[in-house]
N, C-alpha and C positions, 0 to 999 in steps of 0.2 A: 503492500501499499505506499501512500504517499501524503502530502498534504491536502485535504478535502478542500473543493471547490471554492467554500466563501475563505478559506487562509489564502488561497494563492490571490482570488480576487482583491482581499484586501492589502496583498502585500502590493500589487500592481495596482492600486489609488493612491497609497502611499508613495509606490514611486513615482506616477504622474504627479502628485503636486511637488516635487521635492526635484522634475525633471524639469529643469530653467538653465538659461547658459548663464556661468559667470559672464561675470563684465571682462570687456576687452576679449571676447572670445567669439570663436565664427560663429555664424546664425544658423550653421545645423542645427544644436539644440533647439531652438524655438522652432522651428519648419516643422520637423517632428512632434513636438509636444503640441503644437494644433492640429497635426493629423490624428492623435490619440483623443484629442478633444471633439473634434469633428466626428469619429468615428467610436464610440464608449460600445455598438451592437460585435462589433470585430474585436478589438481588442478584450472583452470581456470573455468570446468566446474562442479565443486566440487563449488565454491565461492558462483555461482548465483544459483544453486539448489535447494535449498530450499523455494523458490519460485515457483516452475516448476506450480503447480495447482491451484492457485491462480486465482480464476475468468475462470478455464479454466475443463469442461465437468466435474462439480459438485467434484472435485478434493483438495475439500479444506484443508476435515481433513487433508489427510494425509503430504499434504505440511506445516500447520500447526506442524504435529509433526517432522518434517525435523528442526526446528528451537529449539530445546531444547536438556539439557543432554541426555534427556534417549536415541535418536537416536545415539548418538555417542557414548556414552555407550555399545550400542548393536551392532555398527558397529566397535568398537574397539574389543569385546571379538569376534567377525565374524571373525576379523584379527586373533586372537592368534588361535584362533578354525582350524581355515581354511590356514592360511599361517605361518606357524612357520618359526624365524629367522635362517638362514639368507634368508629375502624374495627372492620372485621370482620374475619376471618382472609385474606380474599379482596381488601379493602380493602391490609390491613398489604403482602400479596406483592404486590400495585401497586406501592405504594409504595416498598420495598427494589429493585424492576427497575426502576424510574426512576432510584432515586439510583444505582444501577450504570450507568443511559445519563449520567446528569450526569458522574462521574467518566470515562465512556469523553470525551465530549467537553470537558474540560479535558485531559485526559492527551494527545488527538490535536495540540491546537490548539499547545499547548507542543512536543511529538514533533516537528510537520513545521514551525514557525518560521515560524504562520500570524500575520495579524491584527495587520502593523508587527515583528512578533519581527525581530532582525537578529542575534542571536545565540545561535538556540536550537541545540539539540542536533543536530539534521539538518546543519544550512546549516553549522555550527562542522564537524562531522566530515568533511562533504566539501570545505569548503574549506583544511583542516588538511592532510586524510590522501591527498584522492582530486582531488588538482587543479579542485577543481570539477566534477567530475562527480559529481552529485546522483544517477544510475540505480546507481552503484557505492555509495555511499554510504545509499541506499534498500533495497539488498539488504543490506550488509551489519547496516544497525541495524535492519530492522524485521523479517528474520527472526532474524540474528543476535541479538537482545535478547530473545528467547526463548529459543535454546540458553544465553545466560549465564545467564537466569533457573535454568537448570536446573543449571548448572555451580555457580551461586551459594547455592542451595537445594533440600530436598529435596520441595518443593511440597505437604506433606503437608495445607497446610488447604486446597488448591484440593479439592472433592471431584470424587467420582466420578458426580456427579448435576446437570443443570440442570433448573428448571423456569420455563418463560416464558408469563405468564399471555396465551397468543395471541389468545380473544376479545376483551380491554381493546385487546391491542396493535390487532388490526382496526378496531375502532370508532376509536382514536386516527387511525390513518392514513385511516381514509373524511371523520371529521373536518377531514383537512387536503386533502382531495379528492384523495387517492392509493388507486387501484382494487389491491388488494395479491392474488393468487391465495394461499390459504391454503394449498393443497399447495406452491408452489414455498418460504414463507414454511421451513413445515415442513422441508423435503429441505434447505436452504443451511444453516439453523439448525444440522442435524444434522451437514453436513459442520463446523462450526467447531468441535461439540462432536469430530468426530477429531480435528483438528489438536489440542487442548489434550491431551486424554490423549495421544498421540504424545508431543510436548513433555515431559510428565511424564515418559512413561518413558523415552526414547531421545534426548530435545534433550543430553543432558551429551554423547552420542558425535558429536554435529556442529557442537558448540562451536569444534574449533579451527580447521575451516575456513575459520568466520566469523571469530573474533576475532584470529587471526594478520595478516589487514589490515589490522585495529584495533586500535593500542592504547589507541584512546576507550573501547572496548566495554568491556573489562577493566578500567582505571581509573578511568572517572567516568560511567559507567554508572551508577552510585550517587548521586555527588554533586554532576554538573555543574549547575549550578543554572538553568538553562533546559533541563526537558527531560531532568532527570535524575529517577531516580525519588525521591527526599525531595523534590524539584521541584513535580514532577508530583500525589504524594502531601498538602503541605501544600494545594496552591492547590485540590486538590479538595475538602479540609476547609471551606475556606473556604468552597467554591462549596455544597458541602453545609449549612452554619450559614445560605445565602440560601435555598435551594431550602425548606429547613423553616420560612424565614417565608413561601414561596408559599402552602407547604400550608397557616399558618394564617391569613393575615389577604387570602391571593386578590389582593396587593397583588404587580405585577410589573418596579413599579422599578428596583427592584435587581437587578443583571443580575450572574451570574459569569465568564461567559464574556471572554479576553483584549480579545477585540474592542470590549467599549466602554468600554477601557483606552488605547489605540491608536487612530494617525491609520490610514491606511494601505489600501491594498486589503487582502482576504481572503487575496490571492494563490488564488485560486479554488478548485476544494471540495479538500474535504479530501486524497481519493485519487485513484488511474486508476480503471483497471479492472479489477486483480487486489485478493486479500485478502491479509492475510497467510496468514488461513490455509489456504490454497491453496499459498501459496508454500512454507509450513511442510512439506504434504501433497508435493507435488513436489520440495522437495528429501531428501526420507522415505526414497521409495519413488517413483522415478518408474513412467510409464504405468499409474496408479489403483493399485498393489498395495497401498499402504497402505490407501487406502480400503477397499478390498475385503475386506483381512485384518480392520481395528479392525469395519468393519460385522457383523462374525457375533457380536462379542462387548458388544453395544450392544442394549439393551432400549428398545424405543422408546414411549410410549402415551400417548394424549390423552384426556382425562378432565374433566368437568365447565369446560371451554375453558380447561385448564390442560395445558399441553407438555410430556411429564415423559421427557427422556432420561439414561439410566444405565447404566453400566459393569455386565456382568454378573459380578462378585467371582469367580465360579468361572472364568472363562476367562485365559486367558494370552495376553500380547504377544511373538510372536517377536521377539527382542532380536537385532538385525545387527550390535551395534557392541560394541567391547568396549575402549573408550577409556579408560585411566588416568591420562593423566597422564606417568605417571610417565619418566624417562628413563634410561639405562644405568648413566650417569656422571659425573662431574663432572670435566670437561677445564679446564686452563685453559694460558697461553703466560707464559711468561718473558721477562724482558727482561733488559738490561746489568747492572744497579746491582743484584746481589744480595744484595752483603757485609752490606748497612742491615740486609737480615732474615734472617741467615745463624743457623745452629743454634750449638751453641759451640763448635763447629768449624770455623765461619768459613763453611760451606759454605753454596749456594743450597738454595733450600726447593724441592720438591714440591708441587702441588697436586691430587692426586686424595682428593676428597672424599668422604665418606660415603654409603651408596646408605642411601635413606630407611628400608630396617627397621634400621640398624643407628646412627640416632640416636639418641643417650644422652636420658633423662629429664633436666632441667634441677635435678632435684633432685639430682643425683648433685655439683653442684656448690653449689647452694644448699639447704642441709638444710629451711628453714625457708620455708615459704610461704604465703601470704595470696591469694586469689583475691576481687578486690571487684566485687562485681554489685548492678544494678537491677531490679527486677521494673517498671521501666516500659519498653513494648516498644517499638523501633526507638528507643530513646532514644539513639542514636548514643556510650555511652559510650567514654572513652578514642580520641576525637576529636582530641584534643590534651593533650599531658601537657606539665610543665615542673617545674623544681625550681629553690626557691629559698632563702635565708634573709630571709621578711619578717621579723622579729622582730630581726638582729642579734643573735643569742645564739646564732649557730657552727655549727647544723646545721639543714637545708635541710626543706623542707614540699615537700611535692608536691602539685601543681593539677593536676584531672583533670578536663577537661571532657567534657560529656552535651546538646549543640546542643537536643534536641528534648523531652528532657527533660520530664516533666511529673510531679508529685505528686499525689497524691491530696488531695483535697478534703478541707481542715481536720487534714491531716498537718502535727502541732505540734512537726515536725523541719523544717519547711520552712519561712519565712517571705515569704511569697509578697507582692508587692510591685505585682503587676498582673494582665494577663490572658497575659503572652506565656509561651513555653515555654523552655527552655534553663538548663546549672545548668553550676556550675564550683566545685567541692568541694576545697577546700585545707586537708590532713590535716599536724599538724603532729609527729605519733608516727604510725606505721603499725601498732605494735604487733605486731608479730612472735614471742607469748611461745609460740606450739605448733607443732609438725613442720608440719602443713596445716592450715589453717583456711579459711572461708568464711562471709563477713561481707558481708551491707548496705552499702552504701556511707554510707547516712544514719546506719547504724548505731555507723557509724566514729568519730562524735563530728565530724565534717567542721565547717569556717566554709562555708557556703554563700551562695554568689554567686547573685545573682538578676537579670533586670530590673526597671531601677523603675519607677517610672508613667510616663516618656516614651516606653514603651516602647508603639507602640498595635496593633501586629498580636500575631496568633498566635506567628508561627513566625521571627523576630529571628533565626536561627542562632545565640544569644549562647553563644561558646566557641568559635566556629568554628578560631578558631587564635587560643593563646596564647603570648606573651613573656616571659621575666623583663628589668628592664631597673633601670638607676638613675637613672629621670627626674629627677630632684633631687638628683643627684651631693651625698648624703648618706652614702655607705657603707650602705645598707640597701639590699634588693632592693625592687624596686615589680613590679605584675603589673600584663601590659596586656594586655585582652580584648578581640576582636575580634566583631562581630557584623555577618554579611558578606550577611543577607538583611533589613537595618533599612531600611528605607522605607516612602514610600507606600504601595506596591502592592508584589507580588512579583516583577515582571517591571518596576519602570520604570528610567528612564537611570541616579536618581543613589541605589545600591544601597549599605550597609555603613556600620559605624560603628566607633571604638575607645575604648574606656573603658581607663585607667588609676587604679588603685586604688595609693597609695602604704601601700608598707611602715614600720611606727612601732615604731622599735627598745623592746622589752620588752615590746612587745602586738600586733606584726602587723599586717594589712591592715588596711585601712577595709572596714567595709561596704558604701558604698557608691563609686561614681565621683569622684577628685578632682578629674581633666579626660576631658573628653569632645570628640571630634571626628566629624562626620557628614560622610558622602559630600557632601552641600550644602554642606558649610562648606569642604571641603579645594577645590573645585573655584572658589569662591568666592574664596580665599585663593591661587587658583596663576592666577586669571584665565583660566581655562575651563571656561565656566560652562554651553558648548555640549557638552562631553565626554560619554560613557557611562561614568561614576568606578560601582568596583565593590571597595571596601574591605573590610578588617578578615579574608579568607579567611587572608592570609601575613603574619604577623607575625615579625620577629627584633630578637632584644637581641644587638647587639654593639657591642663596641668599636672605633668605626670609626676615630677620632681619638689613639687609643693614649692615653690617660689615665686609665685604670684605671677610668673607669665605663660599663656597658655602656650605647648609646645604643637609641633604637626608628627600626628600619624596616619600613616598612609597606612591600609589595609589593605592586601593581596588575596584575599579568598580562592581564587581562580589561578592561582601561582602554582604551577607542579614542576619540582624540581627534577623528577624524575618519570622516566614514564609511566611504571609503577606505582608512579605518588602522583594523581592526576587530582588538582585540585585541593590537594594539602591545606595552600595558605600559609602566609605570612602575614605580619608585622612591621612596619620599620618607623622606626622613630628619630626626629631631628630637636635637639632641645634647644631652645632659646636661648639666645648671644647676642652680645654683639659682634656683630662681622661674619654673623652666621652664614655660613651655606651650603646650597644643597648638592653636596656631594657624597660621601662615605657616611653612612648613618650613623645615628650613636648607638645603636641598636638594632639586632634582629632578633624579633623571637618566630620561634616554629611552634608547633602546638606539643604539648609533652605525648600527647596521643597517634599525632602524625600518621593520621588515616584519611584513603583516599577519599575524596569529596565529603570532608569533614568541613571545607569552606570558614579555615580559622582567620578570622579576621576580616568577616564581613559585619561587626561590631566592635567598638572600643571604646570606655568609661573609664576615667582616672577617678579618683576619691580618697580623702586624708580622713582617715579612722581615727577621732581621739581617743577612744579607748585603748587602741591598738598604736597608738604613739608611732603611724605608718601610714604613707599615702601607698594607695594600692590601684593597679590596674587590670581592669576585667576583660577580657577579650571574647566574643561569643563563635562559639562553633555552631552554626544550626545543622549542619548536614553531620554529626557525629550520631555512629548508630549503636543501638544499642540492644539489648537481648530483650524484648517484652516476655515477660515471666506467665502470660497469659496466652499471647498469639504464638510465643517461642520465634520470630523472626526478627531481622535485626532491623531496625525501622528508622528512619529521621526525628529520632529523640532530640537530639540538639545537646550540648554545654555551654557551660561557661566559666574558662579557666581563670586564676585570679595568681596575680605576678604581684610582689612585694618590691618596694621600690628605694635600694638604697644609697646612701651617700652618694655614691657614683652617677645616679641618675637613670641607670639599668635595673629592668627590672627582672626579678628571675621567681620561678614559679615555686607554687608557696604547698603548703598541702591543705588546698581549702580548692572546693572546688563545686559544682550547679551543675546536674544533671536528673533524669528523668526515663524510665522505661514507657513512656504514651507513647503514642505510635503520633506517626509524624507532629508533634510538637515543633521543634524545630527551638527548642530554648535557647537562647542565643542570637534570635532576628534582631533583637532590638533591646536596649540596657540606657537608662538613661538615670540620671543623678539629681534627687530632687531637692537642690540644695537649699540648705538653712542652719539655726544654731546646731541641728542635729538632724543631717543628713537622712533619705532614705534613697534608695535605687526599688526602679520599677524597671521589671524582665517583661518584656512584651514576646508574646507567644504568638503572634495573629492567626497562625495556621491549627492550631490548636484545637483538639476535639472538646465540645461542650457534651460530658455524656448523659449531663443530666434533663437535656433536652428531650422530649418525647421522638419518636422515630417516623420519618420523613414519608414521601408518595416517591412511588415508583411506576411507568407502564408494567404493561406484562412482559413478563418476559425475561426482565430486567429486577438484577435483584435492588434494596432500596436501600440507599444510602443511610444510613443513621442521620435523624436530624440532631444539628451540634457540631455537624464536619466545618472544620475551619472558621467557626464563628470565633476562635481566638482567647486569648486569656490574656490579664496583666497580674503578675506578684508583686507583691508589696514585700521591700525586707527592709528591716535593720540593721545596718554593720553593726552599730554597737555592741551587737547581740553576738557577735564572731568573738567575742571576746571572752563569753564564756558557750563553748560552741556547748550541744545538747542533740539530741536527738529529735528532729524535725519530720514533721510530716512530708510526706515526699521527698525526702532528703536532702531539702531547700532548709539552708540554715538561717534564722533571724526570720522565716518566713511569718510577715503578721497576716498578711488578707490577699486574694486572692479574688480579683472582680473578674465576672464574666462573661464571653459575649452570648447572643442569643439568636444570629442570623446566620442562614447556612448559605454562603459565606459568607462573613461581616467582616473579616479580619478585625477582631478587636483589639486592638493595643498595635496596630499598622504605626499610628504614629503618639510620639507622646511629650507632653510639653508642661512646666509648670510655672507655677507663683509663689510666694510665700505661703500663700492659704489653700490653691487648687490644682489639681492635676487634669487638664485635658487629655481626652484618649479619640484617637481617629479611627473608626469603621468604615472603611474608604467606599468597601465591597456591599453593605447591605442596600438593602430595598432597592434590589436588581442595578447595583453599583453606582446610584445616584448618592452614599454616601452619603455619614451622619458624625455628629463629635459627640461625646458626652464631655461633663464637670464632675467633679469629683471634690469636695471639699472636705478637711481635717474631720469639720467639725458638723458636715452631714449626719444626720441620725437614717437617713435615708441612704441608698443606691446613687448610682451613678444619675444623672440626671440630661436626659437627652436633648437634643439644636438639632435643626436643619437649618437649609438655607434654601428656600424655593427659587432664590435667582441662579442658583449653581447651574440648573439645567438637568435634567435626565442622565443617567449615564455615566456621570461626571467625576466620580470617584472623587466625593467632597471628603477632605480628613486624611487625605494620603500625609499630606505633612502639616505640621500646627509649630508654629512659633509665638512665641510670649515676649513682648517688646516694655519696658517698664512698668511700672506698676503701682496700685491704685487707683485714682481717677483718670492717672495719662496712661493707664494697658492700653496698648496696643496687640490686639490678636491678628494672626495671619493664620490662614487657612487657604490649601489650592483645593483646584479641581482638576487636575491635569487631561482629565478627558473631555470637560467641556467645551461643549460643540455649537453655539449658539452664537460665536459669531466665524468661527470656521472650522472644518472638522476637526472635531479631536486635537481643536490648536491649544486647548485650557487658559483659566486664569487661576489668578490668586485674589483674594478676598483680606480689606484690610478691614477692621473692625475696631470701633474707638468708644469708652464711654462718653 
């Protein structure tokens, strides 16, 4: 199997939005982008077409042929010989169709970890979640990926019509020496259309049955770096640039499939003998019921060599699903030390949270709101947000990243320094003068940081992560910006870059980086040139040695030192000092367990514990496996390792760690320190199962997922109790309380932020990915209080990141909604709320 039709269409749509001409380049890209815009029915049919013959009327061989470069080369040759420029309408249609096939080829290569890729999404899912069982990974990802798309988006951009230039396709096959019966091709393509229409209308209902098995399908389908939606789309965009050159010059020396950049076998054919389309149909309605139902609503016509398949708009499908994702109530568990969170009477607190329909609007707490947005589609606005006093004036600025942002050519508000996408917007004054307002972030007069001229690729993912540090220890905050896609190729062994922009008293941040570190340089500095580096995606500003200056921590959870230690991970530390440089790190930490796919370094936080008179560094490894005493299998239990920081500032492991045997908990995904006179620590595990909720629903023939899957939990820890250790519930020393999510999947605990009195918790996947946030106060007698933001938009993932600036009456709450599509498809928005 391979990607399903919805995933392939999403990849092509993102690529189409990214496919624009860099400044000072040839006009080829603009010409072919216009062709794609004019002929979406041909593009979308081509995107799915290569899978047409798998498992259908013994047409596997011609389907396999459509997955590789020779098919595209013969197609381009055919265009050049039959449709000379300026292209006729038929020529443009075939060009759009071939661009769709190119997108399919690139996506499948990453999806399946072919051509020497060692850490593609399929391999990673199989080895991290299914004990290396690829068949289970294929089932969860190939079919479940399409249902995840239906859950993530309304898919309205996917047309209810496909157009296939069948005369031309048959001629391309003949040029390759393949005889393809036309009637078989027509019938099998029609079956693909059935599957696409079924996913659009009913895929959301089957999402729980697949996503509940694999947190990666929910958490990382969007942004995993080899085979995630963004990764496949950006590679497709690059490939389309090469294809435009083919059409213009007839020169095929430049290739765009990954196999040209990697040694090693191609791992056989793309697929086995079952298409994702057939698997989707079988999953929805066994015994052919779906196909027979949909066929009555579909109109098929072939005229002048073009096969047209469309949906009869007057027909309605019977909808067998009623999944809403809503759980009946929020439940919790109480632990022994409730007095810390007692109300005025000192009693323990209850934790019955509000139901979905009882969430209050955030404006009840914060009457002044501003929604910052961009019209750059799929920009990733709000991927990272930090606050810092970059000018030393005693007030904080807000830095917001958008790793895929592309300004319109000639936009005077952005001073471009090169061909690369990505931006970080730094706002000194959010300007909340009105009760409610919306503003293009470029009109908010931000300092716009963009990749400089040393970035050579289109998508270095500038702004993948941000951290506020004091790198030169001058008392003024500095900004570290990660670019996790920086490298010679998007799938190379050395990927990533970290730039540090110094803050200057009275004038703010430098406009160009003062210090730069690349993955290749880091590998040389640490004596590991043969490792597979991936830096820039996880940056942390933490006062590791308790000297009052925030140090820079570079988490590298996807680092692989050896082929048999994939994704063991590391953390590199740079201590703040006058005259500091980004060269050899002051320390390099590896997991004491050093297990594959442990993802050590995905999170990191430092805390000084008075009772121990020691600074501790906590590092999360959410992929750590543990044997479940009930299920007996190794799971994504997760672990948090603790390191004590000595006088030298170098952390060393201590005999203290936090783990669980609970399946798919991924403890260590998020760590937050609730600072105050007596600091507390919050462990967020958003993929954790809340077993106290009622079982869910599933269609006939599917095992029902237990209600509460990926509901999420937040554990509240008192590190002061570590000085007098005792056996605690779940093996978590100092555990005071556990707050539990109530929706499947809600991902309660994905974002954590605190004020002196409040904890803010994000739940971005709740309410069908519309998202919501919770406030929990130390003096609350009741549980977390639910808040929503109606103007954030449906399926916007409100609450992905939360930040708090200031305190008291001057408190500013920052909440991101990275999938907000109100202003442009999934362009994202950031909400600023002030009392």
